C-alpha angles and dihedrals in degrees: 000000000000116000093248093049091046092051092049091046092053091045091051091047091050095046092049088065090054098047116118116258113254117251115269127210117266089246091058090045090056089054090052090047092051090056094056111006099167092053096043096045102062136128126207093272092055093046090049089052092049091049094055094042091050095053105031114082132190125039088180117168109194090196099043094136093048111104087213094054114129093197092248094165140184116251124188108220097173096108091049101044111010115033113091090354121139090208109024124206121214119210114202121216094263096054091039091059092047092049095046091050088055092047093049093054099035098092090060115097094238090065094054129085088048137110115228113216117197105205126192143135124271112290096022092117100250097141092043089051094052094042093053092043093054091045092054092045091054091050093047096045090054093055130079091254093058100029121135129177132237132199123265122180116211104188113202106226094194094053093047095042091050091057092045092048091052091051092045093046092051090051093046092048091052091049095047092045088056089049091043091233122173121260093249091065090056092053094047092051092051091051091050091052092049092052091059091063102041118121135071120018097228137034109210118206118183116205104248090205093056093235117191109251091236090065090068089072103092110264094232092060100030095098093051090045092055091042089060092042099054130051120235104272141118093283092054091047090051092048094050100041112029121094096229091065095047090102090067090069101030104044122093123208121250120279092254093056091042093053092046091052092048093046092050093046091052090056103033097037089208129091089204092057090046092054090049085072092052118095134180129220134173114276102243116207122211117169095189091055093042092241110145093342124058119182123186128193121203092255096050108116117233119248115270090220118058092200133050129208144159111235095191092051091044090055091051091049091049091048092050096049094032088226128096094202104046095082121020110193097207130129143150134246088263089068091064091062096034109133085014138073129296111192135186119201103212126340096255137109114353092357089073088062091046090055089053090051089058091064099098093034093056093041101041106009092238137102126200116236106185101301095339126094111224120199116225123191107169138140106252117204133173141168125214144171121244092251090059092058090088088066088069088067087071088063102048091150086065094053094105091045097054122081117188120208112191119228106186125170116291112289098172115093094211093053094047089053091047089057091054092047094049093045098044102025137272090267089071097100090057087074094056137066107245114279094017095096089050089050091055086056089050091055091052093046092049088066088058099051125088109244092220112070114173092183094055094045092048087056100040112031096182112042090174092077088070096049091124091059109022146033122257092255091053091233094138089054092047091052090054091052091047088052091052100257133118108204120238092224092073115109119250090248094054092042089056091045090058093093124173090258093054093045091052090051090054093048090047090059088068086080090071097031118082096039093111140024130061109357125221094260092044090050092058091049091047093051091046090055092046095048098045093047098042105034110104125182114254092011127094120223110248138182093273089061092046094051093046091052094057098037097044110022102029103036088145090064094046088066090065092052122092112265111275093006097133092049090049090048090055091050090049089051091051091053093046097051089045088058089049091056093046090051091047093051095042119105116173142177102244094189092057093047091051092049092049093052095045092047089050094050089050097043099051089069094064137071120264116266096028125121118224138170108236109237091209102049103016091231121143105239129199100205109214137146090255091052093054094039092055092056092041090055088060092046097046103026131238121313096039113148123231090248091054091049091049093050090048091049093051093046092049093047091050092051091046096052098037100045118355098054101031100037110025104027102033104027102031093031095226122162111251091246090056095059125106092240093054091050091050093050091044090054091051093048094051093043093055093045090053092053091069099039095096097052099090093046098048091058091056114080090191089064092064093046091048090054090051091049094043096115095039131086090244088070089081091063092070126095113282092240092054091046091052093047094049092045090050091049097048094045093048092050088052097045100038103035107020098249119157114228089254092048091048091053092050094049094047092052089046091053094048098042093049092046090229094160090062092042094054095032089070092055100049 
């Protein structure tokens, strides 16, 4: 095959797969609908929901078993906003949870007839978000997974002409009989009438409002129609009772389809024959053509004509029905995005007028086109800047129809880092010691947070007690909570005080945080300057480099940071890497830990001095104060007073009997080691064991020298035990925390030389 022919052949083969599906008769459509009703019977809100649920992964709640969990979960938006995108959008955990809450509730009727305004400061990515969202919606809606059908009328000229000819012939015959005309005049007149209607067999009229074919069944009989169509099962129950399908029974077709149905019924005298002329075809979305998705920028001029029509089609309709008033093919621009998305990019310029035009549509669901009422059921979206919010005051009657979703600057550490990695390459972290890249993100995010946080201060009255881990404004702690983590350095008392109510109050403050500070675009430029000026070959970027950059080169930015923030960040880093090393050195007998915890949970329910066989481990236990105190010392750490141990024991026993045993073990049939209480005690046990893991190594000077010589030949001269311990440490730092061998060496020396184990040991 010649190259030109081959290219054309491949093009033809490819385009065949993208061609629109031909309309199918309503009868065949009903058969398709019966196979998969819930997929076939969808409006735009349901398709939008299905799009997001099909592409967004995750929904992970790290504290699912915690009774104080607020289900603030991790969602992965990469497939929706990042993958294969020329200009990716990154949704932090806060916005992701707000957006998913909207998506989950959107199909319900109470969430419709609203406009959703995504509000955020300049550079927060609002326009990128909406552009990518619409792009994905268009792709999804044009696939089988997101396909919906629209109405197409194929009017049979022969059938309609035959009826009209019979009516005309009867009238002519009566007239000629009265005039006593010959039979030949009757025949000639009939032939002349037939010639007026010769031509194509069908007149095809596509519903400009993209009405679902099911809506052409008269509303007053639609419920009975579907009752006959579907068997009594769960799907039918869902269709007839759930709020998201209410539109099936309450929505009327557009005036064009209504008038066509009525005109056909008047002539055919049979709803069944009328519906034989109804066809269904996939609703094809094309943003550039304004079909299904209409997007308006502030500078886009409004249409000069408020109504649209098709004069040639109107003439053919009038000719077919022999009446210029029976069907008026007239509609507005809103019809083109009916059952689709109507979007405004910024509430400025002409878009302010467009918002005002939405008043009746949002309030009543109708729009006036000359003297015709046009139904509009679309998903209305818009983005705006905070300064434009005052314009909403001009439309107070719309106040209950506007829902604002805040889109501040990124406040989640993980998302900010993801932006750097995507912009500068995934290899980026290889140039940093672990946690340093995340700390750069913390510095940027600190400029976006309000220094006064009533919710944090209501929770923790004395921030100074956490000076070794946190800043005096508790911003480092707040960032962790925004990122979905609760730090281990919190005291037991404050951890228990972090109730669901308090945690929600903290999360709710994110609505006002992120409205100022370093913007998204400025953050990328700032990081680019930092990386290009500080990256040195064969040397990893550490905290000393990070601190010098902000204190010496970017003194202007330091002024916007909370007082003492960089020093607090360094102390937090010291604590974090110390925990890495403890975890890397720690080797424990998991079976023994599990037995100790299960024996403890069983024993605290019995009197002292009794002997019982533990139902969880099968061990014969002598329950004494010393037995319980020994395990409690591992759970609470050394130095715990008898009163503290007693209070802990009573609290644990109360939780075990009130929730763990009755709810999780007996009702939910969970194994004891799968309960939330077991996981909590296990975490405590391991944490306290790790605190003492460094003690034997810090007393051995050879251990430090062996770490320094790890990559040299002299390393083999050390004692076999030291070699094994250092090898174990370096490999664990690499496997568990992503350290390179060089980075692991640097951090270990840093920990030992700065005596961080002693520094933080005093505070634990």
